Structure formats: C-alpha cells, structure tokens
Residue, then its C-alpha position, 0 to 999 in steps of 0.5 A: m739503732y743498728s750500728n757498730e765500730n767494726r761496720v764504720d771501719t768497713i764502710k771507710k775501707k770500702s770507700l778508700q778501695r773505691r777511690l783507689a780503683g776509680l784512680a787506677f781505672e781513670t789513668g789506665l793503671v788497671q791495664l798496666g800489668r796485663p801482660l803479666w797475667s795474660n796466661w791466668l783464667t778469669v772467672v766472673n760470678y753473677h747471680r741476678i741482673d735486676d734493679v735493686t732501686q725498684p720500690d717493690f724489690d723485696s728479695f735478697k739485694p745482696n744477690v743482685s750482681a748488676s742492673p741490666a744497664e751495668f751488665e751490658r757495660q761489663m759485657e762490653y768491657l770484657t769483650k774489649w779486654y778479654n777473650v771469653v770462652s765456654v766451659k767446653e773450651l776450658i775442658g778442651w784445654l785441660n784435656g790437652e786438646k787445644e790452647l786457651p787464648p790470652h786473658a781467657a774469661l769465663i762468665t758464670f751465674d749461680d742459682g738460676y733466676l728468671d732475670n738471667y733469661t729476661n735481662a742477661f741472656p739478650i745482652l749475652r746474645q747481642h755480644g756473642l758471649p757464651a756463659l754458664i749458669f748453675l742451676a739449683t734444680g729443686h727450685i727451677g720452675t717452682d714457687v719454692p723460694f731461697y731461704w735468703d729470698l723468703a727472709a728478705y720478703c719478710f724483712h721487707h714487709t714487717a712492721k716490726d722494728h727488731i729481731s733476735f739472731p740465732h745466736g741470741r743477739d737482738a737487732h733493731w732498725a729505724d730506717h730502710d737502710e738499717l733494715d736492709t743491714v739487719s736483713k743481710d746479717w741475719t741471713e748471713a748468720l743462718k749459714a753457720l748453723p747446721e741444715p735443720e736448725k737453719q731450716s727451722w729458723v727459716e720456717r718460723l721467720p714469717e711468724i716472728l716478723q708477723v708477715s703473711i706470704p700470699e700463696g704462690y707469690f714466689q712463682g716466676l722468681m726463678m727460670d723454668w726449664d722451657q726457658a733453660r732449654e732456649m738458652s741452651a739452644g742459644g749457646i748458654e751452658f748449664g751446670g749443677h749447683t745442688l738440689s736445694h742449696p745446702i752448704l755441702t759441709r753442713i750436711s751428711f756425706e751421703e746427702a751431699k752426694s745425692q745433692i751433687a749427683g741429682s743436680r747433674r742428672r736433672v740438668q742433663a735430662e731437662t736440657d739434653q746437654e752433657v753437664l760439665g760444671f759444678a759450683y759449690p753453694n756459698g763457696m768459701m773455704t769452709d764450704l768445700n773439702r777434698g771429700i766434697e770435691g771427690l764426690v763432684a768428680e765421682a758424679g761425672y762433673r770436669v770442673a768445679f767452682t768456688l767463690l774464693h777470690g780470683p783469677s787464677p794462674r792457669k798452673e793452679v787451675r790445671s792442678n785442681p780443676f775442682a776448686i777454680r776461683r771466681i770473682f763475685i760481682s755485686h751491684k755495689h761495685s762501680m764500673q772502676e771496681f769491676a775492672a780492678m777486680l779482674s786483676p790478681l790483686n783481687r786475690l789480696r782482698d780480705 
C-alpha cells in the first residue's frame, strides 16, 4: 500500500480548494475583482491536450492539461473574459511601440507534443486565437521520448508491484491509482538528481520493471517539423525549450548555453520565423537564476517564462521579462478551478 498522512492532507486541501472555486464560479465572485487586475498579464500554460481516461493511455498523465472538450471550454472562457495576445504583441508593448489591451492573456504550450497539432490547433484556429509553443527541439519528429513518458510506459506495462526510489525508499502499489501515484512520485524524484545520474536511472528502468519497449514505439508522440511549419503558417508562434529538456541549473554553464541557443537556432531554421520566447524546463525557482536568464537574453530571446504561479502585474513583467510567471493547467482542474486560477489569488498557492 502506498499512502501517507501528507498525501491525505493534500487530498483534503485540494477538495476544499475545489469546493471554494466552484462556489466562487457559480456565484460570480470569481469575476468580482476583475477591474483590480485589468492591467495584469495572464499567461496560461498547457502541455498536452488528450484524454487520459483511454485504457491504452500509457504516457505521463500529469502532463495532460485538458481533454479536447475541456480545452475548447477554456478557450471559450478566455475569448469571453480576456484579450488574447501574441508574443509579438507582448514584445511590441515592452518596446513601447503599442499598448496591451486590458486583461491581456497569452496561451502557451511546452514541449511540442503531436496533440498540440491534432487536438489544440483546430480549436485555436476555430476561435481565431494565437498561441506560443515552446519546442524541445531534439525530440521533434523523432521516436526519442522524454524520460517521464518512458517511465510512464514502463510503470503502465510492468507486472511488478514495487520499486526503489533513487534515494533508497521502496514503494509498493496494489491498484492502478496507487501505481499512478508511485509513477508520478518516482519521476518527480529524478528531477532532484544531477543530469548524468538521472539519465542512468532512466536507462535502467525498463530492466528494473522488467518491461520491453517495442522499437519505434514513441514515434508520433511528438509533432514533426512539417506540422510545426503548417501551424506557423496558421498563426501559431514557436519558441525555444532547450534541445533535450535538462533542468538548466543541473548542468554546466557551457552546456546550458548550448541547450538554450541551439534550440533557438533550430526552431528558426525549421520554421523560418524569428524566435522570440523561451520557456525554462520545469520552470520553478531553483531551475533558473540570473546567470541562466543572461544566457537566454544573450541567445537572442526577448522574453522567457517560468512555471511560478501567475498572473503578473505588468510592472513586474517590464522589470524582468526573462522570468514571466505562468499558470500551469492540469486535466484535474475543473472549469471552476480554471477560472479561479486566472486571478492574482493563484499566486498565493503553495
């Protein structure tokens, strides 16, 4: 059995948050303070648009931001209550060339999954919405999975019921829910490791869980460059997200420089559009610093985005456009929670 008191407390806290968000949404309270943050920038962050309830879904569930139906509802909400802008418009404002509209919002995606093209792009096009997709270029058009998707596949297909964590703790599971929890926690534990050690654990995982991965199995998980070019022609902007998605503070300064600049060069070469934005892998406080921000600016990017809880007052964005906050969207968020998270109260979350 895999459980602990902290997890129970977390579930209770999230249940309370969900009830409060629902109350605020249904009563209209979530809109009450809107005039107070009309000059804030709201950046929403998606990863995948897919249905995790499919029995054969065997990649990393926490990376799924919404089902296609929920994503469409969220886009309808943004269209009604916000003015969605492009990254070019954001930079035009930073340059003093134009004003941003009130309640300006930016839609972003990380990584470059195929479902951004198959599921999200038609909905964005239907609503006439721009978006910015950050590509981890070494994975685009390849069958090389991110380590979290490889791990999810192994956990999904293993016949074992236990595993050791990198720091030595053992975890067991008795059902699919517990398996999903262990899979997520094991994958999260890898983030704390130096990059070479993390890769070593990932390479050994199929053997540890006694799973065989068919050759080319992950081909088609990510979009390819032809699809990126089609989206670019259809009004979607692209940004850099490194070559192979390392946490930049876990690798050498020179390697970080190569990862940041190389990603920009590849996206520009493939899409023939200027690449203006960058997203930090993982994007939390310990995953970037002033030195890393300097490398991003040096590479030619004009703005960069974290995953620290947003939205952001415009004064904050202007003071440091290389650490703009975003609102991480999960498929576990209800529509009520989505609406509530777009307010500045979201910055108070743990």
